[in-house]
C-alpha positions in Angstrom: 0.0 0.0 0.0 1.1 3.6 -0.5 1.6 5.7 2.6 -1.8 7.4 2.1 -3.5 4.1 1.7 -1.9 2.8 4.9 -3.0 6.0 6.7 -6.6 5.6 5.5 -6.6 2.0 6.7 -5.3 2.8 10.2 -7.9 5.6 10.6 -10.5 2.8 10.7 -9.0 1.5 13.9 -7.4 4.4 15.8 -10.8 6.2 16.3 -9.3 9.5 17.3 -11.3 12.8 17.0 -8.5 14.7 15.3 -5.4 14.1 13.1 -2.2 12.9 14.8 1.4 12.2 14.1 2.1 8.5 13.5 5.3 6.7 14.6 6.4 3.1 14.7 8.8 1.1 16.9 9.1 -2.4 18.3 8.8 -4.0 21.7 11.6 -6.1 23.2 10.2 -9.2 21.4 10.4 -7.4 18.1 6.6 -7.0 17.6 5.4 -3.8 16.0 4.2 -0.9 18.1 2.3 1.9 16.3 1.5 5.2 17.9 -0.7 8.1 16.9 -0.1 11.3 18.9 -2.6 14.2 18.9 -2.7 17.3 21.1 -5.3 15.6 23.3 -4.3 12.0 23.5 -1.7 9.5 22.2 -2.9 6.0 21.4 -0.7 3.0 21.1 -1.3 -0.2 19.2 0.8 -3.3 20.0 0.5 -6.1 17.4 1.0 -9.7 18.6 2.1 -12.8 16.8 0.1 -14.2 13.9 -1.8 -17.5 14.2 -2.2 -19.4 11.0 -5.0 -21.9 10.3 -5.0 -23.1 6.6 -6.1 -20.0 4.6 -7.0 -17.9 7.7 -4.6 -15.8 9.8 -5.5 -14.2 13.1 -3.6 -11.1 14.3 -4.1 -9.9 17.9 -3.8 -6.2 18.6 -3.9 -4.3 21.9 -5.0 -0.6 21.8 -4.4 1.7 24.7 -3.9 5.3 25.9 -0.2 5.6 26.6 -0.9 7.6 29.8 -3.0 4.7 31.2 -0.4 2.9 33.3 -3.0 0.7 35.0 -4.4 -0.6 31.7 -8.0 0.4 32.5 -8.6 1.6 28.9 -6.9 -1.3 27.1 -8.9 -2.8 24.3 -8.1 -6.2 22.9 -8.9 -6.8 19.2 -8.3 -9.8 16.9 -8.1 -9.1 13.2 -8.6 -12.0 10.7 -7.1 -12.3 7.3 -8.5 -14.7 4.6 -6.3 -16.0 1.8 -8.0 -16.2 -1.6 -6.1 -17.1 -4.8 -2.8 -17.0 -3.1 -3.3 -13.5 -1.7 -4.5 -12.1 1.7 -7.7 -10.3 0.5 -10.1 -9.9 3.4 -9.6 -8.3 6.8 -12.2 -8.9 9.5 -12.7 -6.9 12.6 -15.6 -8.6 14.5 -18.5 -8.7 12.0 -16.9 -6.0 9.7 -15.2 -7.3 6.6 -12.9 -5.1 4.5 -11.7 -6.0 1.1 -8.1 -4.8 1.2 -7.3 -4.9 -2.5 -10.5 -3.0 -3.4 -9.9 -0.4 -0.7 -6.3 0.0 -1.8 -7.6 0.8 -5.4 -10.1 3.2 -4.0 -7.5 5.0 -1.8 -4.9 5.0 -4.6 -7.4 6.7 -6.9 -8.2 9.3 -4.3 -4.5 10.0 -3.6 -3.8 10.2 -7.3 -6.6 12.7 -7.9 -5.3 14.9 -5.0 -1.7 14.7 -6.2 -2.8 15.7 -9.8 -4.6 18.8 -8.5 -1.6 19.6 -6.3 0.8 19.1 -9.3 -1.1 21.6 -11.5 -0.7 24.2 -8.8 2.9 23.3 -8.2 3.7 23.8 -11.9 2.2 27.2 -11.8 4.2 28.1 -8.7 7.4 26.7 -10.4 6.8 28.8 -13.5 6.3 31.8 -11.3 9.6 31.1 -9.5 11.4 30.8 -12.9 10.0 34.2 -14.0 11.0 35.8 -10.7 14.5 34.4 -11.1 14.7 35.7 -14.7 13.6 39.2 -13.6 16.2 39.3 -10.8 19.2 37.8 -12.6 18.3 38.6 -16.3 18.6 35.0 -17.2 16.9 31.6 -16.7 18.1 29.3 -13.9 20.3 26.4 -15.1 18.2 23.9 -13.0 15.5 23.7 -10.4 18.2 23.6 -7.7 18.9 27.2 -8.5 15.4 28.1 -7.3 15.8 26.4 -3.9 16.9 27.8 -0.5 20.7 28.4 0.1 22.4 26.1 2.6 24.2 29.0 4.1 24.0 32.8 3.8 21.7 35.0 1.7 19.8 34.0 -1.5 22.0 34.2 -4.6 22.0 33.1 -8.3 22.9 29.5 -7.3 20.1 29.2 -4.7 17.6 32.0 -5.0 15.2 30.8 -2.3 12.2 31.0 -4.6 11.0 27.5 -4.0 11.1 25.1 -1.1 13.7 22.3 -0.9 11.2 19.6 -2.2 10.6 21.6 -5.3 14.3 22.2 -5.8 15.0 18.4 -5.8 12.2 17.9 -8.3 10.1 15.6 -6.1 6.7 16.7 -4.7 3.0 15.6 -4.5 4.0 12.1 -5.7 5.4 13.5 -8.9 8.8 14.0 -10.5 9.4 17.5 -12.0 11.6 18.3 -14.9 12.9 21.7 -16.2 14.5 22.2 -19.6 15.8 25.4 -21.3 14.6 25.5 -24.9 17.2 26.9 -27.3 20.9 27.8 -27.0 20.5 30.8 -24.8 19.1 31.4 -21.3 19.6 35.1 -21.3 16.9 37.7 -21.0 13.3 37.8 -21.9 13.6 35.8 -25.3 14.9 32.7 -23.5 12.2 30.0 -23.1 11.8 26.8 -21.1 9.6 23.8 -20.6 8.3 22.1 -17.4 7.1 18.5 -17.1 5.7 16.4 -14.2 5.2 12.7 -14.3 3.9 10.4 -11.5 6.6 8.7 -9.3 4.4 5.5 -9.3 2.0 5.5 -12.2 -1.5 4.7 -11.3 -0.8 5.1 -7.6 0.6 8.5 -7.0 -0.9 9.9 -10.2 -2.4 9.0 -13.5 -1.8 12.0 -15.8 1.5 13.4 -17.0 1.7 17.2 -17.2 3.6 19.4 -19.6 4.1 23.2 -19.7 5.2 24.2 -23.1 7.6 27.0 -24.1 4.6 29.4 -24.6 3.4 28.8 -21.1 0.4 26.6 -21.9 -0.2 23.7 -19.6 -1.2 20.3 -21.0 -2.1 17.0 -19.3 -2.8 13.4 -20.5 -2.3 9.8 -19.5 1.0 8.6 -20.9 1.4 5.5 -18.7 3.9 7.4 -16.6 6.0 8.8 -19.5 6.6 12.5 -20.2 3.7 14.5 -21.8 4.0 16.9 -24.7 2.4 20.0 -26.2 0.0 17.9 -28.3 -1.9 16.8 -25.1 -5.2 18.5 -24.1 -4.9 21.8 -22.4 -5.3 22.0 -18.7 -7.3 25.1 -17.4 
């Protein structure tokens, strides 16, 4: 599962009223311990050993408030997995059955849609940063790294502090970003460039590839994870 899909799954069990910070560790026996910390409370889930019976696996889990030293709030839950066609497909919690592959597809689709919307806005922000760089230094940046924050000192032509560090590395919103200068010169207003964004994991972190042509028009289409081009439909 993608990180977003795993998060969506765990939300079904944590039952907290507000978002929290998730961390993982292991107990002395090497069993996983998952924590979710919110301003109001921190819950801890300790996962026990798996019991296998033919095509069924039972996984015990203990859920508690970490401040409850006496264990008054401890809840014991046993989750059941059913193997079908060589894969663990169903998760049961009491009488509730969850089809994990189907949920993963649903969550991946939701994550991809969110990433695509974020990528469109990111490309606009990236283009704005390139134009700000051109205005300040009378030329185009050589790479996206030139738009990121400096490691030390004040912003300069090598690190103009126009984009955050994620943008500067070309990875954000589940997409890989590419920047290319078009033509032999990067000097002044006539110089042109292209931007492209492709999903890191096609079908999971995104479906469409996006391409901003040298005239500033944004295009988007499904290229099976490959780079788009100016023949793709325009994106408003």
